[in-house]
C-alpha positions as CSV (number, residue, x, y, z in Angstrom):
1,M,173.0,127.8,51.0
2,P,170.0,125.9,50.1
3,S,168.4,128.9,48.2
4,L,171.1,128.5,45.7
5,L,169.7,125.5,44.6
6,G,166.9,127.2,42.7
7,S,166.7,129.0,39.6
8,G,165.5,132.0,37.7
9,P,166.0,135.8,38.8
10,L,166.3,134.8,42.9
11,W,169.1,132.5,41.8
12,A,170.9,135.1,39.8
13,L,170.5,137.9,42.5
14,Q,172.2,135.6,44.7
15,I,174.7,134.5,42.5
16,L,175.8,137.9,41.4
17,P,177.4,139.5,44.4
18,L,179.5,136.3,44.6
19,A,180.4,136.4,41.0
20,L,181.7,140.2,41.5
21,L,183.3,139.1,44.5
22,V,185.4,136.4,43.1
23,M,186.3,138.1,39.9
24,A,187.6,141.0,41.9
25,A,189.7,139.0,44.4
26,A,191.2,137.1,41.7
27,A,192.1,139.9,39.4
28,G,193.1,142.2,42.2
29,S,195.7,139.3,43.6
30,V,196.9,138.6,40.4
31,Y,197.8,142.2,39.8
32,L,199.3,142.7,43.2
33,V,201.2,139.5,42.8
34,R,202.7,140.8,39.4
35,K,203.3,144.5,40.8
36,H,205.5,143.1,43.7
37,Q,207.3,140.4,41.5
38,A,208.3,143.4,39.1
39,S,209.3,145.6,42.2
40,D,212.7,145.0,44.1
41,G,213.9,141.9,44.3
42,G,210.3,140.4,43.7
43,L,209.3,141.0,47.4
44,P,208.6,137.1,48.2
45,D,206.8,137.9,51.5
46,A,204.5,140.3,49.7
47,V,203.8,138.0,46.9
48,F,203.0,135.2,49.3
49,W,200.5,137.5,51.1
50,D,198.9,139.2,48.0
51,G,198.3,135.3,47.0
52,F,197.2,134.1,50.7
53,A,194.8,136.8,50.6
54,G,193.2,136.3,47.4
55,L,192.3,132.6,48.2
56,A,191.1,133.3,51.7
57,I,188.5,135.4,49.7
58,I,188.1,133.2,46.9
59,A,187.9,129.9,48.6
60,P,185.0,130.1,51.0
61,A,183.1,132.2,48.1
62,V,183.5,129.3,45.9
63,L,183.5,126.4,48.1
64,L,180.3,127.3,50.3
65,P,177.8,127.8,47.1
66,S,179.1,124.4,45.8
67,L,177.7,122.6,48.9
68,A,174.4,123.8,47.9
69,S,174.9,123.9,44.1
70,P,177.6,122.3,42.2
71,P,176.8,124.1,39.2
72,A,176.9,127.7,41.2
73,G,180.7,126.3,42.4
74,L,181.6,125.5,38.6
75,L,180.7,128.8,37.6
76,L,182.1,130.7,40.4
77,T,185.5,128.7,39.8
78,A,185.2,129.5,35.9
79,L,184.8,133.0,36.6
80,A,187.7,133.6,39.0
81,V,189.8,131.6,36.6
82,A,188.6,133.7,33.7
83,A,189.2,137.0,35.6
84,A,192.7,135.7,36.9
85,A,193.6,134.9,33.4
86,L,192.4,138.3,31.9
87,S,194.7,140.3,34.9
88,Y,197.5,138.3,34.0
89,R,197.7,139.1,30.6
90,W,196.5,142.8,31.0
91,T,198.5,143.7,33.9
92,P,201.9,144.0,31.8
93,K,200.1,146.5,29.5
94,L,198.8,148.5,32.4
95,F,202.0,149.0,34.1
96,R,203.6,150.0,30.8
97,W,200.6,152.6,30.3
98,R,201.3,153.8,34.2
99,E,205.1,154.2,33.2
100,V,204.4,156.1,30.0
101,R,202.1,158.1,32.0
102,R,204.5,158.7,34.8
103,T,207.3,159.5,32.2
104,A,205.4,162.1,30.6
105,R,204.7,163.5,34.0
106,D,208.2,163.9,34.6
107,A,209.4,164.9,31.6
108,S,206.3,167.9,31.5
109,A,208.0,168.8,34.9
110,A,211.7,169.0,33.8
111,D,210.3,170.9,30.4
112,A,208.8,173.4,33.0
113,A,212.2,173.7,35.3
114,A,213.8,174.2,32.2
115,A,211.7,176.9,30.7
116,E,212.4,178.8,33.6
117,R,216.3,178.2,33.4
118,H,215.9,179.6,29.8
119,R,214.3,182.5,30.7
120,A,216.8,183.4,33.2
121,A,219.6,182.7,30.6
122,L,218.1,185.0,28.3
123,A,217.6,187.5,30.5
124,R,221.2,187.7,31.4
125,W,222.1,187.8,28.1
126,R,219.8,190.7,27.3
127,R,222.0,193.2,29.4
128,Y,224.8,192.9,27.1
129,E,222.3,193.8,24.4
130,L,219.9,196.3,26.1
131,D,222.2,197.8,29.1
132,P,224.6,200.5,27.5
133,A,227.4,200.0,30.4
134,F,227.3,196.6,29.4
135,C,227.4,197.0,25.8
136,I,230.3,199.2,26.4
137,D,232.3,197.0,28.8
138,F,231.7,193.7,27.3
139,P,231.2,194.3,23.6
140,A,232.6,190.7,22.8
141,M,229.0,189.6,24.1
142,S,227.7,190.8,21.0
143,D,230.3,189.6,18.6
144,P,229.5,186.5,16.6
145,R,232.8,186.7,15.4
146,R,234.3,185.4,18.6
147,P,233.9,181.3,19.0
148,E,232.5,181.7,22.8
149,T,230.1,184.0,21.2
150,S,229.0,182.0,18.2
151,A,228.5,179.1,20.4
152,M,226.6,180.7,22.8
153,L,224.2,182.1,19.9
154,K,223.8,178.6,18.2
155,A,222.9,177.1,21.5
156,M,220.4,179.8,22.1
157,K,218.8,179.2,18.8
158,A,218.7,175.4,19.4
159,A,216.9,175.9,22.7
160,E,214.7,178.2,21.4
161,R,213.6,175.9,18.4
162,L,213.0,173.4,20.9
163,R,210.8,175.6,23.2
164,H,208.6,176.0,20.4
165,G,208.5,172.2,19.5
166,S,210.8,172.2,16.5
167,G,214.2,171.1,16.0
168,P,216.2,167.6,15.2
169,E,215.6,166.6,19.2
170,N,212.0,167.6,19.5
171,G,209.9,164.5,21.2
172,T,213.4,163.3,22.7
173,P,212.9,162.9,26.1
174,G,214.9,165.5,28.0
175,G,215.9,167.2,24.8
176,Y,214.8,170.3,25.4
177,S,216.3,170.4,29.3
178,T,219.4,169.1,27.6
179,A,219.4,172.5,25.1
180,V,218.8,174.8,28.0
181,D,221.7,172.9,29.6
182,R,224.0,173.5,26.8
183,L,222.9,177.2,26.5
184,E,223.9,177.8,30.3
185,H,227.1,176.4,29.7
186,A,227.5,178.5,26.3
187,L,226.8,181.7,28.2
188,A,229.1,181.1,30.9
189,E,231.8,180.3,28.5
190,A,231.0,183.7,26.7
191,E,231.0,185.7,29.7
192,R,234.4,183.9,30.8
193,A,236.0,184.9,27.4
194,A,234.5,188.3,27.5
195,G,235.6,189.0,31.3
196,A,232.0,189.4,32.2
197,L,231.4,185.9,34.5
198,Q,232.1,187.9,37.8
199,F,229.3,190.4,36.9
200,S,227.0,187.5,35.8
201,N,227.9,185.5,39.3
202,E,227.1,188.7,41.3
203,G,223.9,189.5,39.4
204,A,222.8,186.0,40.2
205,R,223.2,186.6,43.9
């Protein structure tokens, strides 16, 4: 590569693609190695091939220009080392950021499913308040003096607070979903105590 012996704008244009190549290869190899090291059992074969693939790209990209221009080789080597070091430092932060995003997506999906279950539980309960036949047959479902009904109403208020972003468990991952679980359980217990559970099951079918 005798053209690398020159200097000036042409030399910069020639060295720039190589610099970008070795930096991308070094950073990408370190990223993949650390990713596979953090996965199941370290995946030693994957770690080896990640490192080998990176070296297979970096070595000729550095050695061949070095034969024509040792300063170019030193520059490319320094860039590769710097890119690898930066990747090694920032990769764990990137992994944590991705984990936080994944957790947030999972929590959002769980909250959406919990909201659907919450609406279904409220619809079940409203029958005992709005349907005259249910009001007459199961008055215990509207009597807060009964322990099961009182527990159901408390669970309902707790789930409603979390649904609107308030309450002591607000911000806790899975807090709303757990509150809806408690509401469903408390509603079933109140229906069982009032003798209405069989009608609830029939309505669900």
